[in-house]
TORPA-4810 file (N, C-alpha, C, O; in nm, 3 decimals):
<nodes>
NODE_1_8.988_-1.028_-4.671_9.035_-1.104_-4.558_8.952_-1.066_-4.435_8.941_-0.948_-4.401_Q
NODE_2_8.896_-1.165_-4.371_8.809_-1.142_-4.256_8.862_-1.223_-4.138_8.896_-1.341_-4.151_V
NODE_3_8.866_-1.158_-4.024_8.909_-1.226_-3.903_8.835_-1.167_-3.784_8.830_-1.045_-3.770_Q
NODE_4_8.778_-1.250_-3.698_8.714_-1.197_-3.578_8.814_-1.123_-3.491_8.931_-1.161_-3.481_P
NODE_5_8.767_-1.017_-3.428_8.849_-0.936_-3.340_8.810_-0.967_-3.196_8.694_-0.952_-3.157_V
NODE_6_8.908_-1.010_-3.117_8.883_-1.053_-2.981_8.945_-0.956_-2.880_9.044_-0.889_-2.910_E
NODE_7_8.886_-0.951_-2.763_8.937_-0.869_-2.655_8.891_-0.928_-2.523_8.802_-1.013_-2.519_S
NODE_8_8.951_-0.882_-2.414_8.908_-0.921_-2.282_9.003_-1.013_-2.208_8.980_-1.043_-2.091_G
NODE_9_9.108_-1.059_-2.273_9.204_-1.143_-2.205_9.290_-1.064_-2.109_9.287_-0.941_-2.107_G
NODE_10_9.368_-1.137_-2.031_9.456_-1.072_-1.937_9.489_-1.159_-1.820_9.469_-1.281_-1.822_G
NODE_11_9.541_-1.096_-1.717_9.582_-1.164_-1.595_9.475_-1.146_-1.488_9.427_-1.035_-1.466_L
NODE_12_9.439_-1.255_-1.423_9.339_-1.251_-1.317_9.381_-1.345_-1.206_9.447_-1.446_-1.231_V
NODE_13_9.342_-1.313_-1.085_9.374_-1.398_-0.972_9.276_-1.514_-0.962_9.167_-1.512_-1.019_Q
NODE_14_9.317_-1.615_-0.888_9.232_-1.731_-0.863_9.095_-1.686_-0.813_9.085_-1.605_-0.720_L
NODE_15_8.991_-1.740_-0.874_8.856_-1.706_-0.835_8.800_-1.580_-0.899_8.685_-1.545_-0.875_G
NODE_16_8.880_-1.513_-0.978_8.837_-1.391_-1.041_8.752_-1.414_-1.164_8.718_-1.528_-1.198_G
NODE_17_8.719_-1.304_-1.231_8.631_-1.309_-1.346_8.689_-1.230_-1.462_8.761_-1.132_-1.442_S
NODE_18_8.656_-1.273_-1.581_8.689_-1.203_-1.704_8.576_-1.223_-1.803_8.501_-1.321_-1.795_L
NODE_19_8.563_-1.130_-1.895_8.470_-1.146_-2.005_8.544_-1.127_-2.137_8.602_-1.022_-2.162_R
NODE_20_8.539_-1.229_-2.220_8.597_-1.222_-2.352_8.491_-1.178_-2.452_8.375_-1.216_-2.442_L
NODE_21_8.533_-1.098_-2.548_8.444_-1.052_-2.653_8.504_-1.085_-2.789_8.626_-1.081_-2.806_S
NODE_22_8.419_-1.117_-2.882_8.461_-1.148_-3.019_8.366_-1.077_-3.114_8.246_-1.101_-3.112_C
NODE_23_8.420_-0.990_-3.196_8.341_-0.915_-3.293_8.368_-0.972_-3.431_8.480_-0.963_-3.482_V
NODE_24_8.267_-1.031_-3.491_8.279_-1.091_-3.623_8.240_-0.990_-3.730_8.143_-1.010_-3.803_A
NODE_25_8.313_-0.884_-3.737_8.283_-0.777_-3.831_8.323_-0.817_-3.972_8.414_-0.897_-3.993_S
NODE_26_8.252_-0.760_-4.069_8.284_-0.785_-4.209_8.235_-0.916_-4.265_8.266_-0.950_-4.379_G
NODE_27_8.158_-0.990_-4.187_8.105_-1.118_-4.232_7.961_-1.098_-4.279_7.870_-1.082_-4.199_M
NODE_28_7.943_-1.100_-4.410_7.812_-1.073_-4.468_7.724_-1.197_-4.478_7.602_-1.185_-4.489_T
NODE_29_7.784_-1.315_-4.475_7.707_-1.437_-4.477_7.645_-1.464_-4.341_7.688_-1.410_-4.239_Q
NODE_30_7.543_-1.549_-4.341_7.480_-1.588_-4.216_7.578_-1.665_-4.129_7.644_-1.758_-4.175_T
NODE_31_7.585_-1.626_-4.003_7.669_-1.697_-3.907_7.582_-1.798_-3.835_7.495_-1.762_-3.756_I
NODE_32_7.605_-1.925_-3.862_7.522_-2.030_-3.805_7.554_-2.058_-3.659_7.466_-2.091_-3.580_Y
NODE_33_7.679_-2.047_-3.624_7.718_-2.069_-3.486_7.848_-1.996_-3.456_7.929_-1.968_-3.545_S
NODE_34_7.866_-1.967_-3.330_7.991_-1.911_-3.282_8.031_-1.987_-3.156_7.947_-2.035_-3.081_M
NODE_35_8.160_-1.997_-3.135_8.206_-2.077_-3.024_8.340_-2.026_-2.973_8.409_-1.948_-3.040_S
NODE_36_8.375_-2.070_-2.854_8.503_-2.044_-2.793_8.578_-2.174_-2.775_8.524_-2.272_-2.724_W
NODE_37_8.702_-2.175_-2.816_8.794_-2.285_-2.795_8.911_-2.236_-2.713_8.937_-2.115_-2.704_Y
NODE_38_8.983_-2.329_-2.654_9.108_-2.293_-2.588_9.213_-2.398_-2.621_9.183_-2.516_-2.643_R
NODE_39_9.337_-2.353_-2.624_9.446_-2.440_-2.666_9.576_-2.395_-2.602_9.618_-2.280_-2.616_Q
NODE_40_9.638_-2.487_-2.531_9.770_-2.464_-2.476_9.875_-2.506_-2.579_9.845_-2.588_-2.666_A
NODE_41_9.995_-2.452_-2.571_10.099_-2.490_-2.666_10.123_-2.640_-2.669_10.139_-2.704_-2.565_P
NODE_42_10.125_-2.696_-2.790_10.147_-2.837_-2.807_10.028_-2.925_-2.779_10.039_-3.047_-2.787_G
NODE_43_9.914_-2.866_-2.747_9.794_-2.942_-2.715_9.687_-2.920_-2.821_9.693_-2.824_-2.898_Q
NODE_44_9.590_-3.010_-2.824_9.479_-2.995_-2.917_9.383_-2.887_-2.869_9.368_-2.864_-2.749_E
NODE_45_9.322_-2.824_-2.965_9.223_-2.722_-2.934_9.096_-2.788_-2.880_9.046_-2.885_-2.937_R
NODE_46_9.044_-2.734_-2.770_8.930_-2.791_-2.701_8.814_-2.694_-2.700_8.831_-2.575_-2.674_T
NODE_47_8.696_-2.745_-2.730_8.576_-2.662_-2.729_8.540_-2.625_-2.585_8.533_-2.711_-2.497_L
NODE_48_8.517_-2.497_-2.563_8.478_-2.446_-2.433_8.327_-2.424_-2.427_8.261_-2.469_-2.334_V
NODE_49_8.275_-2.354_-2.525_8.133_-2.322_-2.529_8.094_-2.284_-2.670_8.177_-2.238_-2.748_A
NODE_50_7.968_-2.303_-2.703_7.918_-2.268_-2.835_7.775_-2.218_-2.824_7.705_-2.244_-2.726_S
NODE_51_7.733_-2.147_-2.927_7.596_-2.098_-2.935_7.554_-2.101_-3.081_7.630_-2.059_-3.169_I
NODE_52_7.434_-2.150_-3.108_7.391_-2.168_-3.246_7.304_-2.053_-3.293_7.285_-1.955_-3.222_D
NODE_53_7.251_-2.067_-3.413_7.175_-1.959_-3.475_7.047_-1.929_-3.398_6.994_-1.818_-3.406_I
NODE_54_6.997_-2.027_-3.325_6.881_-2.007_-3.241_6.915_-1.964_-3.100_6.827_-1.963_-3.013_G
NODE_55_7.039_-1.930_-3.075_7.089_-1.883_-2.945_7.082_-1.991_-2.838_7.065_-1.961_-2.720_D
NODE_56_7.096_-2.116_-2.880_7.103_-2.226_-2.785_7.246_-2.240_-2.736_7.335_-2.273_-2.815_L
NODE_57_7.271_-2.216_-2.607_7.408_-2.224_-2.557_7.446_-2.364_-2.511_7.362_-2.439_-2.461_P
NODE_58_7.570_-2.398_-2.530_7.627_-2.521_-2.479_7.763_-2.490_-2.419_7.838_-2.408_-2.473_R
NODE_59_7.794_-2.553_-2.309_7.923_-2.534_-2.244_7.982_-2.670_-2.211_7.911_-2.767_-2.188_V
NODE_60_8.114_-2.675_-2.210_8.183_-2.798_-2.177_8.170_-2.830_-2.029_8.152_-2.740_-1.946_A
NODE_61_8.181_-2.957_-1.998_8.167_-3.000_-1.859_8.269_-2.931_-1.768_8.238_-2.899_-1.653_D
NODE_62_8.388_-2.909_-1.819_8.495_-2.853_-1.737_8.466_-2.711_-1.691_8.523_-2.665_-1.591_A
NODE_63_8.379_-2.640_-1.762_8.352_-2.501_-1.728_8.207_-2.476_-1.693_8.169_-2.362_-1.664_V
NODE_64_8.125_-2.578_-1.697_7.983_-2.562_-1.668_7.964_-2.510_-1.525_8.024_-2.560_-1.430_R
NODE_65_7.879_-2.409_-1.513_7.857_-2.346_-1.385_7.949_-2.230_-1.358_7.924_-2.152_-1.266_G
NODE_66_8.056_-2.217_-1.435_8.151_-2.108_-1.418_8.155_-2.016_-1.539_8.169_-1.894_-1.525_R
NODE_67_8.142_-2.073_-1.658_8.145_-1.995_-1.781_8.006_-1.991_-1.843_7.928_-2.085_-1.829_F
NODE_68_7.976_-1.883_-1.910_7.853_-1.872_-1.985_7.880_-1.803_-2.118_7.964_-1.714_-2.126_S
NODE_69_7.808_-1.844_-2.220_7.826_-1.788_-2.353_7.699_-1.715_-2.395_7.588_-1.759_-2.364_I
NODE_70_7.715_-1.605_-2.464_7.602_-1.530_-2.516_7.643_-1.464_-2.647_7.761_-1.458_-2.681_S
NODE_71_7.543_-1.416_-2.720_7.568_-1.363_-2.853_7.474_-1.249_-2.883_7.354_-1.257_-2.856_R
NODE_72_7.527_-1.144_-2.940_7.449_-1.034_-2.994_7.444_-1.056_-3.144_7.539_-1.021_-3.215_D
NODE_73_7.337_-1.114_-3.193_7.328_-1.151_-3.334_7.324_-1.029_-3.426_7.377_-1.033_-3.537_K
NODE_74_7.262_-0.922_-3.380_7.252_-0.802_-3.463_7.389_-0.741_-3.490_7.414_-0.690_-3.599_A
NODE_75_7.477_-0.747_-3.391_7.610_-0.689_-3.404_7.718_-0.793_-3.428_7.835_-0.757_-3.442_K
NODE_76_7.681_-0.919_-3.432_7.777_-1.029_-3.449_7.887_-1.025_-3.343_8.005_-1.033_-3.375_N
NODE_77_7.847_-1.011_-3.218_7.940_-1.010_-3.107_7.916_-1.134_-3.021_7.803_-1.163_-2.983_I
NODE_78_8.021_-1.204_-2.992_8.017_-1.321_-2.907_8.085_-1.289_-2.774_8.190_-1.224_-2.771_L
NODE_79_8.026_-1.336_-2.666_8.082_-1.313_-2.533_8.106_-1.445_-2.462_8.033_-1.543_-2.481_Y
NODE_80_8.208_-1.447_-2.381_8.232_-1.556_-2.289_8.256_-1.496_-2.151_8.360_-1.435_-2.126_L
NODE_81_8.160_-1.512_-2.063_8.172_-1.465_-1.927_8.233_-1.576_-1.843_8.177_-1.685_-1.832_Q
NODE_82_8.347_-1.547_-1.784_8.420_-1.646_-1.707_8.428_-1.601_-1.562_8.464_-1.487_-1.533_M
NODE_83_8.394_-1.690_-1.471_8.402_-1.662_-1.330_8.463_-1.782_-1.258_8.478_-1.890_-1.316_S
NODE_84_8.496_-1.762_-1.132_8.560_-1.867_-1.052_8.678_-1.929_-1.127_8.690_-2.051_-1.134_A
NODE_85_8.761_-1.845_-1.181_8.870_-1.891_-1.266_8.974_-1.968_-1.186_9.003_-1.937_-1.070_L
NODE_86_9.030_-2.068_-1.251_9.128_-2.156_-1.192_9.256_-2.154_-1.273_9.254_-2.114_-1.390_R
NODE_87_9.368_-2.194_-1.215_9.493_-2.199_-1.291_9.484_-2.284_-1.417_9.549_-2.252_-1.517_P
NODE_88_9.407_-2.390_-1.415_9.393_-2.474_-1.532_9.317_-2.407_-1.646_9.315_-2.459_-1.758_E
NODE_89_9.256_-2.293_-1.620_9.192_-2.215_-1.725_9.292_-2.130_-1.802_9.256_-2.067_-1.901_D
NODE_90_9.416_-2.128_-1.758_9.519_-2.048_-1.822_9.554_-2.107_-1.958_9.601_-2.220_-1.968_T
NODE_91_9.531_-2.029_-2.061_9.564_-2.069_-2.197_9.519_-1.960_-2.292_9.475_-1.853_-2.250_T
NODE_92_9.529_-1.989_-2.420_9.481_-1.898_-2.523_9.341_-1.939_-2.563_9.315_-2.057_-2.586_V
NODE_93_9.251_-1.843_-2.573_9.113_-1.868_-2.610_9.087_-1.814_-2.750_9.127_-1.702_-2.782_Y
NODE_94_9.020_-1.893_-2.831_8.996_-1.859_-2.970_8.848_-1.851_-3.001_8.770_-1.940_-2.964_Y
NODE_95_8.810_-1.746_-3.067_8.674_-1.731_-3.116_8.663_-1.799_-3.252_8.753_-1.789_-3.335_C
NODE_96_8.552_-1.867_-3.275_8.529_-1.939_-3.399_8.390_-1.907_-3.451_8.292_-1.920_-3.378_H
NODE_97_8.382_-1.867_-3.576_8.255_-1.835_-3.639_8.233_-1.927_-3.758_8.320_-1.938_-3.845_A
NODE_98_8.119_-1.992_-3.762_8.084_-2.083_-3.871_7.979_-2.017_-3.958_7.871_-1.983_-3.912_V
NODE_99_8.013_-1.999_-4.084_7.924_-1.940_-4.182_7.871_-2.047_-4.276_7.897_-2.166_-4.256_L
NODE_100_7.799_-2.006_-4.378_7.738_-2.102_-4.469_7.840_-2.193_-4.535_7.825_-2.315_-4.536_T
NODE_101_7.944_-2.134_-4.589_8.046_-2.210_-4.662_8.186_-2.191_-4.607_8.281_-2.249_-4.659_L
NODE_102_8.200_-2.112_-4.503_8.331_-2.080_-4.450_8.328_-2.080_-4.298_8.222_-2.078_-4.235_Q
NODE_103_8.445_-2.081_-4.240_8.459_-2.061_-4.097_8.583_-1.978_-4.071_8.678_-1.980_-4.149_H
NODE_104_8.581_-1.906_-3.961_8.689_-1.814_-3.929_8.730_-1.830_-3.784_8.649_-1.858_-3.696_Y
NODE_105_8.859_-1.811_-3.762_8.917_-1.816_-3.629_8.969_-1.679_-3.589_9.029_-1.607_-3.670_W
NODE_106_8.946_-1.643_-3.465_9.005_-1.523_-3.412_9.150_-1.547_-3.373_9.195_-1.662_-3.368_G
NODE_107_9.223_-1.440_-3.345_9.366_-1.455_-3.314_9.394_-1.515_-3.177_9.502_-1.570_-3.156_P
NODE_108_9.302_-1.505_-3.084_9.316_-1.571_-2.956_9.380_-1.487_-2.848_9.503_-1.473_-2.846_G
NODE_109_9.301_-1.431_-2.757_9.361_-1.362_-2.643_9.410_-1.460_-2.537_9.356_-1.569_-2.521_P
NODE_110_9.514_-1.418_-2.465_9.570_-1.499_-2.358_9.496_-1.472_-2.228_9.472_-1.357_-2.191_Q
NODE_111_9.461_-1.579_-2.159_9.404_-1.569_-2.026_9.499_-1.638_-1.930_9.534_-1.755_-1.949_V
NODE_112_9.542_-1.567_-1.828_9.633_-1.621_-1.728_9.570_-1.607_-1.590_9.531_-1.498_-1.549_T
NODE_113_9.562_-1.718_-1.519_9.505_-1.720_-1.385_9.616_-1.752_-1.287_9.676_-1.859_-1.293_V
NODE_114_9.645_-1.660_-1.198_9.749_-1.677_-1.099_9.693_-1.738_-0.972_9.579_-1.710_-0.934_S
NODE_115_9.773_-1.820_-0.907_9.730_-1.883_-0.783_9.769_-1.800_-0.662_9.741_-1.838_-0.549_S
</nodes>
């Protein structure tokens, strides 16, 4: 059983910053891409940012200019640097790793932005 391990969530004030980390340990297959999603209760999961095997980053329009994604391929660590946080960023964030024949979801740390 393999599951990415996430950290970095918590409570932050409006305009603050957080960095989420996702460690995809125990995954021996090639990881083609890793991404961050977020999902509020009762809502669909939305892509926040992704990075592919060539380290090409993509971010959603809603967070462009505020969030950045990066990856340590040697250690299989995914990062999401979040700045200028807003109340609408409050939700659970999920790490997603896509392998050759499988994909895995992290448990999802909570990010709460207070006004």
